[in-house]
C-alpha positions as CSV (number, residue, x, y, z in Angstrom):
1,M,-43.5,-22.4,-84.9
2,A,-42.0,-19.4,-83.0
3,S,-42.0,-19.7,-79.2
4,N,-43.9,-17.4,-77.0
5,P,-41.9,-14.3,-75.8
6,L,-40.7,-14.0,-72.2
7,K,-42.8,-11.6,-70.2
8,I,-42.2,-8.9,-67.6
9,G,-45.1,-7.7,-65.6
10,L,-45.6,-4.3,-63.9
11,L,-47.8,-3.6,-60.8
12,V,-48.3,0.2,-60.3
13,G,-50.4,2.7,-58.5
14,R,-51.0,6.4,-59.4
15,E,-47.6,7.2,-60.8
16,W,-47.7,8.2,-64.4
17,S,-44.1,9.0,-65.6
18,F,-42.1,5.9,-64.9
19,P,-44.5,3.1,-65.9
20,P,-45.0,4.0,-69.6
21,A,-41.4,5.0,-70.0
22,F,-40.2,1.6,-68.6
23,L,-42.6,-0.5,-70.7
24,E,-41.6,1.4,-73.8
25,E,-37.9,1.0,-73.1
26,V,-38.2,-2.8,-72.7
27,N,-40.4,-3.4,-75.7
28,N,-38.4,-1.2,-78.0
29,R,-35.2,-3.2,-77.5
30,D,-36.8,-6.1,-79.4
31,E,-34.9,-8.8,-77.3
32,G,-37.7,-11.4,-77.3
33,V,-39.1,-10.0,-74.0
34,V,-42.5,-8.3,-73.7
35,A,-43.3,-5.9,-70.8
36,E,-46.9,-5.2,-69.8
37,Y,-49.2,-4.2,-66.9
38,V,-50.2,-7.2,-64.8
39,K,-53.9,-7.9,-64.8
40,V,-55.3,-9.9,-61.8
41,G,-58.7,-10.4,-60.3
42,G,-58.9,-13.3,-57.8
43,T,-56.1,-15.8,-57.6
44,K,-56.4,-19.6,-57.1
45,M,-54.1,-21.3,-54.7
46,N,-50.9,-22.5,-56.4
47,E,-52.0,-20.7,-59.6
48,P,-49.2,-20.6,-62.2
49,T,-48.2,-17.4,-64.0
50,D,-46.5,-16.8,-67.3
51,Y,-44.4,-13.9,-66.1
52,R,-40.7,-14.4,-65.6
53,V,-40.3,-11.1,-63.7
54,I,-42.8,-8.9,-61.9
55,V,-41.9,-5.3,-60.8
56,D,-43.9,-4.3,-57.8
57,R,-44.5,-0.6,-57.1
58,I,-47.7,-0.7,-55.1
59,S,-48.3,-3.8,-53.0
60,H,-47.4,-2.0,-49.7
61,E,-50.7,-0.1,-50.2
62,V,-52.8,-2.9,-51.8
63,P,-52.6,-6.1,-49.6
64,Y,-54.2,-8.4,-52.2
65,Y,-51.3,-7.6,-54.6
66,R,-48.8,-8.7,-51.9
67,S,-50.6,-12.1,-51.5
68,Y,-50.6,-12.5,-55.3
69,L,-46.9,-11.8,-55.5
70,K,-46.1,-14.4,-52.8
71,N,-47.8,-17.0,-54.8
72,A,-46.0,-15.8,-57.9
73,A,-42.7,-16.3,-56.0
74,L,-43.8,-19.8,-55.2
75,Q,-44.1,-20.5,-58.9
76,G,-40.5,-19.4,-59.6
77,V,-41.1,-15.8,-60.6
78,K,-38.5,-13.2,-59.8
79,V,-40.4,-10.5,-57.9
80,V,-38.8,-7.0,-57.6
81,N,-38.9,-6.6,-54.7
82,D,-39.1,-9.7,-52.5
83,P,-42.6,-9.6,-51.0
84,F,-41.6,-11.7,-48.0
85,M,-38.7,-9.5,-47.0
86,W,-40.7,-6.4,-47.7
87,T,-43.5,-7.6,-45.4
88,S,-41.2,-8.4,-42.5
89,D,-38.8,-5.4,-42.8
90,D,-38.9,-2.4,-40.4
91,K,-36.7,0.5,-39.6
92,F,-35.6,-0.7,-36.1
93,F,-34.4,-4.1,-37.6
94,D,-32.6,-2.1,-40.3
95,A,-30.8,0.0,-37.6
96,S,-29.6,-3.0,-35.8
97,L,-28.5,-4.7,-39.0
98,A,-26.5,-1.6,-40.1
99,E,-24.6,-1.5,-36.8
100,L,-23.7,-5.2,-37.2
101,L,-22.5,-4.6,-40.8
102,G,-20.2,-1.7,-39.7
103,V,-22.4,1.0,-41.3
104,A,-22.7,4.2,-39.3
105,H,-26.3,4.7,-38.1
106,P,-28.0,7.1,-35.7
107,K,-28.8,5.7,-32.3
108,T,-32.3,4.2,-32.5
109,M,-34.8,2.8,-30.0
110,V,-38.2,1.2,-30.7
111,L,-41.1,2.2,-28.4
112,P,-44.2,0.4,-27.1
113,N,-47.3,1.2,-29.0
114,H,-49.5,4.0,-27.8
115,S,-52.8,2.3,-28.6
116,Y,-54.0,-1.3,-29.1
117,V,-56.8,-3.2,-30.8
118,P,-60.0,-3.6,-28.8
119,G,-59.2,-7.1,-27.6
120,I,-56.2,-5.9,-25.6
121,V,-57.0,-5.2,-21.9
122,P,-54.1,-3.0,-20.6
123,T,-54.2,-4.3,-17.0
124,E,-54.3,-8.0,-18.2
125,S,-52.8,-8.2,-21.7
126,L,-49.7,-6.0,-21.2
127,R,-48.2,-7.5,-18.1
128,N,-44.8,-7.8,-19.8
129,L,-44.5,-4.0,-20.4
130,I,-42.8,-1.6,-18.0
131,Y,-45.1,1.2,-17.2
132,P,-44.8,4.2,-17.1
133,L,-42.0,4.6,-19.6
134,E,-38.8,6.3,-18.3
135,W,-38.8,9.0,-21.0
136,D,-35.8,10.9,-19.7
137,K,-33.6,7.8,-20.1
138,L,-35.0,7.1,-23.6
139,V,-34.1,10.6,-24.8
140,D,-30.7,10.5,-23.2
141,Y,-29.9,7.3,-25.0
142,V,-30.4,8.9,-28.4
143,G,-28.3,12.0,-27.5
144,G,-31.0,14.4,-26.2
145,F,-33.2,16.9,-28.0
146,P,-33.9,17.4,-30.8
147,V,-35.0,13.8,-31.5
148,I,-36.7,12.1,-34.4
149,L,-39.9,10.1,-33.9
150,K,-41.1,8.1,-36.9
151,D,-43.1,5.1,-37.9
152,A,-41.0,1.9,-38.0
153,H,-42.9,0.7,-41.1
154,G,-43.5,4.0,-42.8
155,G,-42.1,5.8,-45.8
156,G,-42.5,8.9,-47.9
157,W,-42.0,11.2,-44.9
158,Q,-45.3,10.0,-43.4
159,G,-45.4,9.8,-39.6
160,V,-42.0,11.5,-39.2
161,Y,-41.6,14.2,-36.5
162,V,-38.8,16.3,-35.1
163,A,-39.4,17.0,-31.3
164,H,-37.4,19.7,-29.5
165,T,-38.9,19.3,-26.1
166,M,-40.5,16.5,-24.0
167,E,-43.9,18.0,-24.4
168,E,-43.6,17.9,-28.2
169,L,-42.4,14.4,-28.0
170,W,-45.4,13.3,-26.0
171,H,-47.7,15.2,-28.3
172,Y,-46.5,13.4,-31.4
173,Y,-46.4,10.1,-29.6
174,N,-50.0,10.4,-28.5
175,Q,-51.0,10.8,-32.1
176,S,-49.3,7.6,-33.2
177,G,-52.2,5.3,-32.4
178,L,-51.6,1.7,-33.5
179,L,-48.3,2.5,-35.2
180,T,-45.0,1.2,-33.9
181,M,-42.7,4.2,-33.5
182,V,-38.9,4.5,-33.2
183,L,-37.0,7.2,-31.4
184,Q,-33.9,8.2,-33.2
185,E,-30.9,10.4,-32.8
186,Y,-31.1,13.7,-34.8
187,I,-28.1,14.1,-37.2
188,Q,-27.4,17.8,-38.0
189,W,-26.0,17.0,-41.4
190,D,-23.8,19.2,-43.6
191,N,-24.3,17.2,-46.8
192,Y,-26.8,14.6,-47.9
193,A,-26.8,11.7,-50.4
194,R,-29.5,9.5,-51.9
195,V,-28.4,6.4,-53.7
196,M,-30.6,4.5,-56.2
197,A,-29.5,0.8,-56.0
198,L,-30.7,-1.7,-58.6
199,G,-29.9,-5.4,-58.8
200,Q,-27.9,-5.1,-55.5
201,S,-24.9,-3.9,-57.4
202,D,-25.8,-1.1,-59.9
203,L,-25.7,2.2,-58.0
204,H,-26.5,5.8,-58.9
205,I,-25.2,8.2,-56.2
206,M,-27.0,11.6,-56.1
207,K,-26.7,14.7,-54.0
208,Y,-30.0,15.3,-52.4
209,K,-31.8,17.9,-50.2
210,P,-34.6,16.1,-48.3
211,G,-38.0,17.6,-48.0
212,R,-41.6,16.6,-47.3
213,H,-44.2,15.6,-49.8
214,G,-42.2,16.1,-53.0
215,S,-40.3,19.2,-51.8
216,G,-37.0,17.3,-51.8
217,R,-34.6,18.2,-54.5
218,Y,-32.1,16.1,-56.5
219,F,-29.0,17.5,-58.0
220,E,-27.6,16.3,-61.3
221,D,-24.0,16.5,-60.0
222,H,-22.6,15.8,-56.5
223,D,-19.7,17.4,-54.6
224,F,-18.6,14.3,-52.6
225,S,-14.9,13.7,-52.1
226,P,-13.5,10.4,-53.6
227,E,-13.2,9.0,-50.1
228,L,-16.7,9.9,-49.1
229,Y,-18.1,8.7,-52.5
230,Q,-16.3,5.3,-52.1
231,R,-17.6,4.8,-48.5
232,I,-21.2,5.7,-49.6
233,H,-20.8,3.2,-52.4
234,T,-19.4,0.4,-50.2
235,D,-22.0,0.9,-47.4
236,S,-24.9,1.0,-49.9
237,I,-23.8,-2.4,-51.4
238,K,-23.6,-3.9,-47.9
239,L,-27.1,-2.8,-47.0
240,V,-29.0,-3.8,-50.2
241,Q,-27.3,-7.2,-50.4
242,A,-28.1,-7.9,-46.8
243,L,-31.7,-7.0,-47.3
244,G,-32.0,-8.6,-50.7
245,Y,-33.7,-5.6,-52.4
246,D,-33.2,-5.2,-56.1
247,M,-34.8,-1.8,-56.3
248,N,-34.2,0.5,-53.3
249,T,-32.8,3.9,-52.3
250,V,-30.3,4.4,-49.4
251,E,-30.1,7.9,-47.8
252,F,-27.0,9.1,-46.0
253,A,-26.8,12.2,-43.8
254,V,-23.2,13.3,-43.9
255,K,-21.8,14.9,-40.7
256,D,-18.1,15.7,-40.3
257,G,-17.3,13.5,-43.3
258,V,-19.1,10.5,-41.9
259,P,-22.1,9.1,-43.9
260,Y,-24.9,8.0,-41.5
261,A,-27.4,5.7,-43.1
262,I,-30.6,7.4,-42.2
263,D,-33.1,5.4,-44.3
264,F,-32.8,2.4,-46.5
265,M,-36.2,0.8,-46.4
266,N,-37.5,2.2,-49.7
267,P,-38.5,-0.9,-51.8
268,A,-40.8,1.3,-54.0
269,P,-38.5,4.4,-54.4
270,D,-39.3,7.7,-56.0
271,M,-39.0,7.4,-59.8
272,D,-41.0,10.5,-60.8
273,V,-39.5,12.6,-63.6
274,N,-40.6,15.9,-61.9
275,S,-38.6,15.2,-58.7
276,L,-35.7,13.3,-60.1
277,G,-35.0,15.5,-63.1
278,K,-34.4,14.4,-66.6
279,K,-30.9,13.1,-66.2
280,N,-31.6,11.0,-63.1
281,F,-34.9,9.8,-64.5
282,D,-33.4,8.5,-67.7
283,W,-30.8,6.6,-65.7
284,M,-33.6,4.9,-63.7
285,V,-35.6,3.9,-66.8
286,T,-32.7,2.5,-68.8
287,H,-31.1,0.6,-65.9
288,M,-34.4,-0.8,-64.7
289,A,-34.8,-2.2,-68.2
290,D,-31.3,-3.6,-68.1
291,M,-31.9,-5.4,-64.8
292,T,-35.3,-6.9,-65.6
293,L,-34.3,-8.0,-69.1
294,R,-31.3,-9.8,-67.5
295,F,-33.5,-11.5,-64.9
296,A,-36.0,-12.6,-67.6
297,K,-33.5,-14.0,-70.1
298,D,-31.2,-15.7,-67.6
299,G,-33.9,-17.4,-65.8
300,L,-31.4,-18.2,-63.1
301,E,-32.7,-16.0,-60.3
302,A,-36.0,-16.5,-58.6
303,T,-37.2,-14.9,-55.4
304,G,-37.9,-18.3,-53.8
305,T,-34.2,-19.3,-54.0
306,R,-33.6,-17.4,-50.8
307,Y,-35.9,-19.7,-48.8
308,F,-35.9,-23.3,-47.7
309,W,-39.5,-23.9,-48.7
310,F,-38.6,-23.2,-52.3
311,S,-35.9,-25.9,-52.4
312,M,-38.4,-28.4,-50.8
313,V,-41.1,-27.7,-53.4
314,K,-38.6,-28.0,-56.3
315,G,-37.2,-31.2,-54.8
316,I,-40.6,-32.8,-54.5
317,A,-41.6,-31.7,-58.0
318,G,-38.3,-33.1,-59.5
319,S,-38.8,-36.4,-57.7
320,L,-42.3,-36.7,-59.0
321,S,-41.2,-36.0,-62.5
322,R,-38.5,-38.7,-62.4
323,K,-41.0,-41.2,-61.0
324,I,-43.5,-40.4,-63.8
325,A,-40.8,-40.7,-66.5
326,S,-39.6,-44.1,-65.1
327,K,-43.1,-45.5,-65.5
328,K,-43.5,-44.7,-69.2
329,P,-43.9,-47.8,-71.5
330,A,-41.1,-48.8,-73.9
331,S,-41.4,-47.5,-77.4
332,A,-39.2,-50.3,-78.9
333,A,-40.8,-52.1,-81.9
334,D,-39.9,-55.6,-80.7
335,G,-41.8,-55.2,-77.4
336,A,-38.7,-55.3,-75.3
337,T,-38.9,-54.2,-71.7
338,P,-37.4,-50.6,-71.4
339,A,-33.8,-50.6,-70.4
340,K,-33.3,-49.3,-66.8
341,R,-32.1,-45.7,-66.2
342,G,-28.4,-45.3,-67.3
343,R,-28.3,-48.5,-69.4
344,K,-28.0,-47.9,-73.1
345,P,-29.9,-50.2,-75.5
346,G,-27.6,-53.0,-76.8
347,S,-25.1,-52.8,-73.8
348,K,-24.4,-56.0,-71.9
349,N,-26.4,-54.7,-68.9
350,A,-29.5,-53.7,-71.0
351,V,-32.7,-55.8,-70.4
352,K,-33.0,-58.4,-73.1
353,S,-36.0,-58.5,-75.5
354,T,-38.2,-61.5,-75.8
355,E,-36.5,-62.4,-79.1
356,N,-33.1,-62.9,-77.3
357,V,-34.1,-66.0,-75.4
358,T,-31.9,-69.1,-75.9
359,E,-33.0,-71.9,-78.2
360,G,-35.7,-74.1,-76.8
361,S,-37.8,-71.3,-75.3
362,A,-35.6,-71.1,-72.3
363,T,-36.0,-68.2,-69.9
364,P,-33.7,-65.3,-71.0
365,A,-30.2,-65.4,-69.4
366,K,-29.9,-63.2,-66.3
367,R,-27.8,-60.0,-66.4
368,G,-24.2,-60.7,-67.1
369,R,-24.7,-64.4,-67.9
370,K,-24.0,-65.4,-71.5
371,P,-26.2,-68.0,-73.1
372,G,-24.5,-71.4,-72.9
373,S,-22.4,-70.6,-69.8
374,K,-22.6,-72.9,-66.9
375,N,-24.5,-70.3,-64.9
376,A,-27.1,-69.6,-67.6
377,V,-30.7,-70.7,-66.9
378,K,-31.3,-73.9,-68.7
379,S,-34.0,-74.3,-71.3
380,A,-36.7,-77.0,-71.0
381,K,-34.7,-79.2,-73.4
382,N,-31.7,-79.2,-71.1
383,V,-33.3,-81.1,-68.2
384,T,-31.5,-84.3,-67.1
385,E,-32.6,-87.5,-68.6
386,G,-35.6,-89.0,-66.9
387,G,-37.4,-85.7,-66.5
388,A,-35.4,-84.5,-63.5
389,T,-35.7,-80.9,-62.4
390,P,-32.8,-78.9,-63.8
391,A,-29.8,-78.8,-61.6
392,K,-29.5,-75.7,-59.4
393,R,-26.8,-73.1,-60.2
394,G,-23.3,-74.6,-59.6
395,R,-24.5,-78.3,-59.3
396,K,-23.6,-80.5,-62.3
397,P,-26.0,-83.2,-63.3
398,G,-25.1,-86.4,-61.6
399,S,-23.3,-84.9,-58.6
400,K,-24.4,-86.0,-55.2
401,N,-26.0,-82.6,-54.5
402,A,-28.0,-82.5,-57.8
403,V,-31.8,-82.9,-57.5
404,K,-32.7,-86.4,-58.5
405,S,-35.2,-87.3,-61.2
406,T,-38.4,-89.3,-60.5
407,K,-36.6,-92.4,-61.7
408,N,-33.9,-92.0,-59.0
409,M,-36.3,-92.2,-56.2
410,T,-35.7,-95.1,-53.8
411,E,-37.5,-98.4,-54.4
412,G,-41.0,-98.4,-52.9
413,G,-41.8,-94.8,-54.0
414,A,-39.9,-93.1,-51.2
415,T,-39.5,-89.4,-51.4
416,P,-36.0,-88.5,-52.8
417,A,-33.4,-88.3,-50.2
418,K,-32.6,-84.8,-48.9
419,R,-29.3,-83.2,-49.6
420,G,-26.6,-85.1,-47.8
421,R,-28.7,-88.1,-46.8
422,K,-27.8,-91.4,-48.6
423,P,-30.7,-93.7,-49.6
424,G,-31.1,-96.4,-47.0
425,S,-29.8,-94.4,-44.0
426,K,-32.0,-94.1,-40.9
427,N,-32.6,-90.4,-41.7
428,V,-34.1,-90.9,-45.1
429,V,-37.7,-89.8,-45.5
430,K,-40.0,-92.8,-46.0
431,S,-42.6,-92.9,-48.7
432,A,-46.3,-93.2,-47.9
433,A,-46.4,-96.8,-49.2
434,K,-43.3,-98.1,-47.3
435,P,-44.9,-98.5,-43.8
436,V,-47.7,-100.7,-45.3
437,T,-45.3,-103.2,-47.0
438,V,-43.3,-103.6,-43.8
439,M,-46.2,-104.1,-41.4
440,M,-46.0,-107.4,-39.5
441,E,-48.1,-110.3,-40.4
442,D,-50.1,-110.0,-37.2
443,G,-51.2,-106.4,-38.1
444,V,-48.9,-104.7,-35.6
445,T,-48.2,-101.1,-36.4
446,P,-44.6,-100.6,-37.6
447,V,-42.1,-99.7,-34.9
448,K,-41.4,-96.0,-34.6
449,R,-38.0,-94.6,-35.0
450,G,-35.7,-95.5,-32.2
451,R,-38.0,-98.3,-30.8
452,G,-36.9,-101.2,-33.0
453,R,-33.6,-102.2,-31.6
454,P,-33.2,-106.0,-31.3
455,R,-33.0,-107.6,-28.0
456,K,-30.1,-109.8,-27.0
457,D,-32.0,-112.9,-28.1
458,G,-32.6,-111.3,-31.6
459,T,-36.3,-110.6,-31.3
460,I,-37.8,-107.1,-31.9
461,P,-40.3,-105.7,-29.4
462,A,-43.7,-104.9,-31.1
463,V,-46.0,-102.1,-30.4
464,K,-49.5,-103.0,-29.5
465,P,-51.7,-103.1,-32.5
466,T,-54.2,-100.3,-33.1
467,A,-57.7,-101.2,-34.2
468,P,-58.5,-99.7,-37.6
469,K,-61.0,-96.8,-37.6
470,E,-63.6,-96.0,-40.2
471,S,-63.6,-92.6,-41.8
472,S,-66.8,-90.7,-42.5
473,T,-66.6,-92.1,-46.0
474,G,-66.2,-95.6,-44.8
475,S,-62.7,-96.1,-46.0
476,E,-59.7,-97.1,-43.9
477,N,-57.5,-94.5,-42.3
478,T,-53.8,-94.6,-43.3
479,P,-51.7,-95.7,-40.3
């Protein structure tokens, strides 16, 4: 019976050109992988999914999708892009990261929020904030006017302003509400590049003219020098690999030959045919198909592998699987106990079946002891004459350390002498009948150990007799 095909899921919003083109490209390749729209409607905790890869184009605007994708990552799905990184990312963190990576970036500063949720009481809840802000120093840090003011978590040119005076800056800041805004150096660029980065290594570098609300323009060809092109390529790889995004765009404002990374937090980048143009759009569709098919078929990459919790979950699951497997009953026809892990049936270390016991129904020989050897467990027929208990390991029958049979007990029914005590010695254990036979004729209780040494005249001092007592049953107590 044919196995079920691997599946790639797609989460989308209102875009109309990329989704159908991508699904068609994957399905037409006939590589045993099916691409389709994800359908969800309420997700149970720890709910498994049959997708190997999910491409996310809309969870930043639909929070339920983001929660669904985090659970999918927990199940081992490769989510493009990582929902955990996308949730935690912001433009101020990216600016600091770029500087540490050696990528040129405009000077950037994050600002306190203008407004707060109702539970915040400014005079009590904001005691850590310096107020009022020293706006002149803030503007001086980023190089003076004009300055850029933009949402630290935004995209698509939403919440982005250019302020030329302090009054304009205050005006835009006062409109920011609950948003966290960053103040940024304005780069007067002389060239501009936008780079589509897929799979953290596959790049498509395009000349671009930025603009608001779809007014930006992509060019089919660029005019970058080889040196500039190589630096854009190198810096783009650094940024997307550091962030872990498999689908992202990186924008560079080029000034005096230096590419400044302006924006590279675009995990759901523009893929519309009308803005990209046919040539760039076709590259996006075919290379997105290449990447997702590779992820689906290899099965080696999962979003969770970047996180410690994933290795913990997989470690626990693997341990439980091994425990369950070790408890399965043996399938051998002879009813033998299953061999332990790592021991092949028939090897000298394998657990013996019940048919391999020695003659006489003896207990099977222990691991590594051949039947008949001096260390093998003796059968019931091999006990010493007289019914004695079999000799312990390493003690030959008849030796002084061997356990004596019942016939070898001392006369009078005494308990057999312990190891190293010869019969008749003062340390031998007396039998229950012995004291009765040696009682004196006058009924005196036998002398206790250490009290029967003869006097010089040869007589033995006696202990005063004890009157017999009657038990509750009327019989005599044993002295």
